[in-house]
N, C-alpha and C positions, 0 to 999 in steps of 0.2 A: 749721392754717393753711397749712403747707407742702404738705400733701396736697391741699387744695382748690386751691391755686394751681398745683401741679404737675399735678393732674388736668385743670384748665381748659386749661393749655398743651398737655397731651397730647391733649385732645379737638381742639384747633385743629390740631395737627400731623397727627393721624389724618385729619381732614377734608381737609387739604391733600394728603395722600398719596392719599386716595380720588379727589380731583378732579384729580390730576396728569395722567391721560390726556386729560382735557378741556382743561386749561389749558396744559400743556407736554408735548405728545406726544413730543417728541424725548428728554425725560429719563425717560419712563415705561417700565416693563417689564411683561411679562404678569402677574406675580404681585403687583403693587403693590396691587391692590384687596384681596386677602386680608390682606396685611400692614397696610394701612390700617385694615381692620376690627379686627384684633388690637390696634392702637394705640388705636382708639376704645374698645374694650372695657376696656383698661387705664385709660384716662382716666375712663371711667364708674365703674369700681370705686374709683378714687382719690377721686372726688368724692363718691360715696355712702357710702363707708366711712371718711371723713376722721376722724371722732371716735374710731375704733378704733385708728388708727395713731398711736402715741406711743412715744417712747423708741427702743429698738433696732429695732423693725419700721419706724419712720419713717426711721431712718438707712439701713436696708437698701433701702427704696424709693427714697430719695434717691440712693444709690450706683448702684442699678440704672438709675434715670433718667439719671444722668450717663453711664453706660456705653452705654445705648441711644442717647442723643443723640450721643455721640462716634462710634459706629458709623454713625449716620445721616449725619453730616457726611462721614465717609470715603466712604460709598457715593455721596453727592451729588457729591463732588469727582471720584470715579472716573467717574461718568456725564458730568460736565461735560468732562472731558479726552477722552472718546471722541467728542465732537462735533467736527465740522469747524469751521474758523474762520468760514465763511459761516453755519452753523447757530447758532454762538455769537452772531454779530452780529445775526442775525434774531431771536434770542430776546430781545434787549434792545430791540427796536423797539416803539414804542407801537402801531403799526398791527396788529402781530401779536397783542398782548394785547387790543386792541379786538375783533378778529375772534374770538378765543378766548372772550371774555366773551359775545359775541353767540351763539356756538354753545352755550355753557353755558345762557344764557337760553332758547334754543330747545329745548334738551333738557329743562329744567325745565318749560317750558310743555307739551311733549308728555307728560311724566309726569303733570302735573296734569290734562291732558285725558283721560288714561286712567283716572285715579283719580276724576274727577268723577262718573261714574255710580255708583261704589261709595259715594262720600260722600253722594250724593243718596239712595241706598238706606238708608244708615245713619241719616241725619238725618230721614227721612220719619217722621211720627208714626204710631204703630200705632193702628188703629181700636179704640176702646173703652178705651184707657188714659187715665187722667186724668179721665174723665167718670164721675160716680157713677151706679150702677145703681139703679133703683127697688127698694124692699123688696118682695119677693114671698113672704115667709114665710107658711106656712099656720098654724103654731102658734107663738105668741109666749109665752115664759115670762119674766116679769120676775124680777129678783133679789129674793128675799124679805128684808125688813128684819128680821122676826121670824117664826118658824114659827107657823102657826095652831094653836090648842088643840083639835084633833080636829074642828073644824068643817069641813064640806065647802065648798070654794070654789065659788062660782057662776060659770058660764061666761057671758061676755058677747060680743056680736058685735064683731068687730074693725073698726077704722076704716081698715085698710089697703085700698088699692084692689085688687080682685080681678083676676087675669089670666084668660086664656081657659081655663086648666087647672083653676083652683080655683073652687068655687062661691061665690056671693055671701053665703052664710050661714056663713062661716068663724068659728070660735069661738076665743076666747082662754082658755087653760087655765093655771091657776096651779100645778098639781101633779098627782101621781098619783091623789090622792083624787078630784079632779074628773073625771079620765078614767074611774075606776071607776064614779062616779055616772052618767056619760054612757052607759057600756056597760050598766049595770043598767036605766036608763030606756029604752034602745033595744031590748033583747031581754028576753022573759019569762024567769023563773027556770028553767023546765023546759028551755028551749033551751040554756041555759048548762050545765045538768047533763048533758044528753045529749052535748054536744060534749066534755066533760072526761072 
């Protein structure tokens, strides 16, 4: 429970640190994006591994979270003190936040515009997937319910529709005995003896 709640809060803090250059440019620093990504990773691990954190490991995560939070507050206060009084006053104005949110919306629209061709490529259906192909087997062997008692199976013409590569007199063969019978009927005995 605490890990899931802490992970959710950590994800929100990490997202805020990532968006800091867009929302409050005066308070951001060059490496904030990397630290925001690390905080997001920590939040993701806390949310996905919440059931494994119990007892002493959960106490360690809680203490680490409190330490990181305290250091984050110290860093935020130090950055606030470095601002001039005019910048501090401007940071509290509603007009400045409206313009920052408009810039954030424009940035997100530009990113979505760049990703739109990629999303169209991924979501496009692939030709041939999902449509059944016609059966074009030349030899069809059904699963035998019981093996025949030495009797040769007779070949019958198939009802499958022939394609351009197969002939119209394709045969259904039920076993190797039927194949042997077809070979013996097709070639005289002396031809088979000379070939072997």
